[in-house]
C-alpha positions as CSV (number, residue, x, y, z in Angstrom):
1,X,0.0,0.0,0.1
2,X,1.4,3.1,-1.1
3,X,1.9,6.3,1.3
4,X,-0.9,8.0,-0.7
5,X,-3.4,5.0,0.1
6,X,-3.0,5.0,3.8
7,X,-3.4,8.6,3.8
8,X,-6.7,8.3,2.0
9,X,-7.4,5.2,4.1
10,X,-6.5,6.8,7.7
11,X,-8.1,10.0,7.1
12,X,-9.7,10.3,10.5
13,X,-5.8,10.0,12.1
14,X,-5.1,13.5,13.3
15,X,-2.1,14.8,11.2
16,X,-2.2,12.1,8.7
17,X,-1.9,14.7,6.0
18,X,1.7,15.1,6.8
19,X,2.7,11.0,6.5
20,X,6.2,9.8,5.0
21,X,7.5,6.4,5.2
22,X,11.2,5.7,4.9
23,X,13.4,2.3,5.8
24,X,15.5,2.3,8.6
25,X,17.5,-0.5,10.1
26,X,15.4,-3.3,8.3
27,X,11.9,-1.9,9.1
28,X,9.6,0.5,7.7
29,X,9.4,3.6,9.4
30,X,5.9,5.9,9.1
31,X,6.2,9.3,10.8
32,X,3.6,12.2,11.2
33,X,2.5,14.7,13.1
34,X,5.6,14.0,15.7
35,X,4.8,9.8,15.8
36,X,6.3,7.3,14.4
37,X,5.3,4.0,13.8
38,X,7.8,1.2,12.8
39,X,6.6,-2.1,11.0
40,X,8.5,-5.2,9.4
41,X,8.5,-4.9,5.5
42,X,6.5,-7.6,5.0
43,X,3.7,-6.3,7.2
44,X,0.4,-6.5,5.9
45,X,-1.6,-3.6,5.1
46,X,-3.7,-4.0,8.1
47,X,-0.7,-4.4,10.1
48,X,0.9,-1.0,9.1
49,X,-3.0,0.8,10.1
50,X,-2.9,-0.7,13.5
51,X,0.7,0.3,14.5
52,X,-0.4,3.9,13.3
53,X,-3.6,4.3,14.9
54,X,-1.3,2.7,18.3
55,X,1.0,5.2,17.7
56,X,-1.7,8.2,17.9
57,X,-4.0,6.0,20.7
58,X,-0.7,6.1,22.8
59,X,-0.4,9.9,22.4
60,X,-3.9,10.3,24.0
61,X,-3.5,7.8,26.7
62,X,-4.2,10.2,29.7
63,X,-1.8,8.7,32.5
64,X,-3.1,7.5,35.7
65,X,-4.2,9.6,38.9
66,X,-1.8,9.0,41.3
67,X,-2.7,10.0,44.9
68,X,0.3,10.7,47.5
69,X,-0.2,9.3,51.0
70,X,3.1,10.7,52.2
71,X,4.7,13.7,52.4
72,X,8.4,13.4,52.3
73,X,10.4,16.7,53.7
74,X,12.4,18.3,50.5
75,X,16.3,17.4,51.4
76,X,18.9,20.8,51.4
77,X,20.4,21.2,48.0
78,X,24.1,21.8,47.6
79,X,25.2,23.9,45.0
80,X,28.4,25.0,43.9
81,X,31.8,24.3,45.5
82,X,32.2,22.7,48.5
83,X,35.2,23.9,49.9
84,X,37.7,20.9,50.7
85,X,35.3,18.4,49.1
86,X,37.9,17.4,46.7
87,X,40.9,17.1,49.1
88,X,38.7,15.2,51.1
89,X,38.0,12.8,48.5
90,X,41.6,12.4,48.0
91,X,42.4,11.8,51.4
92,X,39.8,9.3,51.8
93,X,41.4,7.6,48.9
94,X,44.2,7.8,50.2
95,X,44.0,6.3,53.8
96,X,42.3,3.3,52.2
97,X,45.3,2.8,49.8
98,X,47.2,2.6,53.3
99,X,44.8,0.6,55.1
100,X,44.6,-2.1,52.1
101,X,48.3,-1.7,51.8
102,X,48.8,-2.7,55.9
103,X,46.5,-5.4,54.9
104,X,48.4,-6.8,52.1
105,X,51.9,-6.7,54.4
106,X,49.8,-8.7,57.1
107,X,49.3,-11.1,54.7
108,X,52.7,-11.5,53.4
109,X,54.3,-12.0,56.6
110,X,51.8,-14.5,57.5
111,X,52.2,-16.5,54.5
112,X,56.3,-16.2,54.9
113,X,55.5,-17.9,58.1
114,X,53.2,-20.3,57.0
115,X,56.0,-21.0,54.2
116,X,58.5,-21.3,56.8
117,X,56.6,-23.8,58.6
118,X,55.9,-25.5,55.5
119,X,59.8,-26.0,54.8
120,X,60.7,-26.9,58.8
121,X,58.0,-29.6,58.6
122,X,59.3,-30.9,55.0
123,X,63.2,-30.6,56.7
124,X,61.8,-32.8,59.5
125,X,60.1,-35.1,57.8
126,X,63.3,-36.2,55.1
127,X,65.5,-36.7,58.2
128,X,62.9,-38.6,59.5
129,X,62.7,-41.1,56.9
130,X,66.8,-40.8,56.7
131,X,66.9,-41.9,60.3
132,X,64.4,-44.9,59.4
133,X,66.9,-45.8,56.4
134,X,70.0,-45.7,58.6
135,X,68.2,-48.2,61.3
136,X,66.4,-50.6,59.0
137,X,69.7,-50.7,57.6
138,X,71.1,-52.8,60.2
139,X,68.9,-55.4,60.0
140,X,68.5,-55.5,56.2
141,X,71.3,-56.0,53.3
142,X,70.1,-52.6,52.3
143,X,72.4,-49.9,53.7
144,X,71.3,-46.2,53.9
145,X,71.6,-44.2,50.8
């Protein structure tokens, strides 16, 4: 259906005399009176008409009535530059960095202590194995290595 046919068929729609159509991102976009309706290129004439009428209906759909049940006081809005705000923000970042660094150092010390304990345990197990092999070597033909 051509744009002219649509204008005739939708003559009851306000602003339809300014109807235009152009392809956009794989769709057909109909524009009129500040509204748009987009449809698939294979849309039927009825689909196009319905889409245009829905665009008009959406414009004139009244908003629901809202009843306020509670009033809340307005917060004091701060405007303009607040002296010291940048300095305090930078100081907060510096303090955060110092705390993270201190925690990392403490964690590293704890990990170092755990590695030291594991090394001592490893050496102790190796020494025990050597001692056992030496003792067993006294009763067998297999001397310690």
